[in-house]
N, C-alpha and C positions, 0 to 999 in steps of 0.2 A: 504493500500500499505505501503510495507516495504521501509526499507531506501535501497539507496544503500551503503550503509557500513556495512550492512547485510551480502553480499555474498550467492552464492548459499550457500547449506551444504558440496557438495562435495568441493566446495571453501574453505570454512570454515576446513572441515578437513583438506585439504593438506596444511592450513597457518599453525596449530594449532602445526604440529612439531615443526617447524622454529621458530615457538614462544615458544614454550619449550625449545629449543636449548638455543635461548636468554637469558631465565629468568634460566637455569640453570647455565649457565656461573659467573652470579651474587651471585647463591644461596649461596656460602660458607662463604660470606661477611655476611649475615644474620643469619648464623648458627655462625658464630664466636662470634655474640652477643647473639645468643639465640639459643643455639644446642636441646634444648629437647622440642622447639616449632615446630610441624612438618607439621604446615598448609601449606605454600609454597611450600615444597618438594612432599605434598600432591595433592598440584594444578597443580603442573609441572606434576606429574605421570597423572591428570585427562587428562591434554591436550594431553598427549600422548596417552593415552586410548580413546578418542574421536577418533584422527585424527587416529587410526585403525578401529575404526568403533567401538569397544567394550562399548563407550557409547554414549548414545541420548543425543540430543541436550538440552529436557525439563529439564533432571534431575541436567544436568551444570549449565542449565539457575537459577535454585534453589541458586545453592552451588558458584556460582560465585565470590562472595563477602568475601567469606571465609580465605582465604588467605589473601587479603587487611587487615584485623583487626590485622593480625599481624605486621602491619605498625605501630599498634601506642603503646609508651614507647620504643622504641628503636632508633636508632640515625637516622640522615639522610640517610645514607648510608644504614642502616638495615633497612629501611622505601623504599626504591628504588627498595632497590632486591625485598623485599616483593611485593610492589606494579608488579613489571615486573612477580612476577609468578602470581599474582590473573589477571594481564592482560591476561596472554598466557591462564588461563583459560576461563578469560570472550568470547575468539573467540569462544567456543561454539554456543555462545549468537548472536553474532557480528563478524565481521572477522577484521574490525577495529583495535579490539582489539590489533592484531600482534604487530600493528605499536607500540601501547602502550607499549608492553611486550619488543620491542625492545627499543625503549627511554629511558624507567625504568632503564632496564638492561645498557646503555652507559651511563646515569646519576651516577648510583651505582657505575659504572668504573671511571668513573670521580671524582664521590666525595671520592671516597676511597685512590685518588694518587693527592692530591690537588698539590704536586709539581710538577705535567707533566699535563700541560695544554691538552696536545695532547693525553691521554688517553681517554677521552670520543670518539676523532674521531680515534682512533686505535678498539673501543671496535666496532664502527659502520661500519668500513671498514672490520672486521672480520665478522658483521653479514651482510656486502654487498657481501662477497667472498663466506659465506658458505652459500646463499638463494641457493635454486635448480632453475631451470629455471620455473618450474610451479608455484613455490611458487612466485617468481618475475612477470610472467604472470597475478595470481588470484591478487596479491596487484596492482599491475597497475589499476584494474577493479575500485579501490575505488576512490572519490572523492579526491581531493587536499584538503589539511588541510584548514580548515575555509570555505570553500564552498558549505556544506551539514550542516545543523542545527541538525540534526537529529541522532545524533550518539555521539561517543568519540571526531570524528576528528572535531567538532565542535566548537562552542566558547567552551571553557572551559581548567580545565588543560595542557590537551593535545595540545592544541592551542597556549599557550604562553611560555614565559620563553626558559629553557633550552630543556624541551621537544620538544617545536614547531618547535625548530631549528633543533636540533635530525630529528623531523620525516620527516620536508620539505628538510634536506638533503638524507631522505632516500627515499625519493616521487621524488627530483631531479637525483638521482644516476637511480635510476628506470626509470624514462623515460630516460635517456641519455642511456643506456644499451639495450631498446626497446627489441619485443617481441621476442622469444626464433625462 
């Protein structure tokens, strides 16, 4: 039995493009530090290709950790941006990674502007404003953060600290938005 965090393949393809949009917004933060490391950029391109149906889930499941390795040896800002790209690529495996991509992107935006505490919330607002209705509908099918342990929304990195707060904020906004 699969986890409710997986979503159907059709839903994963739907949310992958939005996850890639979130990650792409903070990609320059990573590339400013490591301009020759194209792993996060390639992960975003693969997420978009998966969304279009050009790549299958099986191959992407095997490659989902590549961009995350780019987070080693860079600042917290660059690491959060690389992890956002890795989470976007991970959507091919499990739809809940879309919320991880958004959370890491918002975290990166906030870390990049420590004198502007509102930067994280502004990034979340952008994400919500640029979330198509079909993406919102698919993400609403995910369990609330911490309710299902079989996936990225279980107890772990995404469920605590800044990432947990961001995901809870996104899920609350989706609940308030209601179905399309």
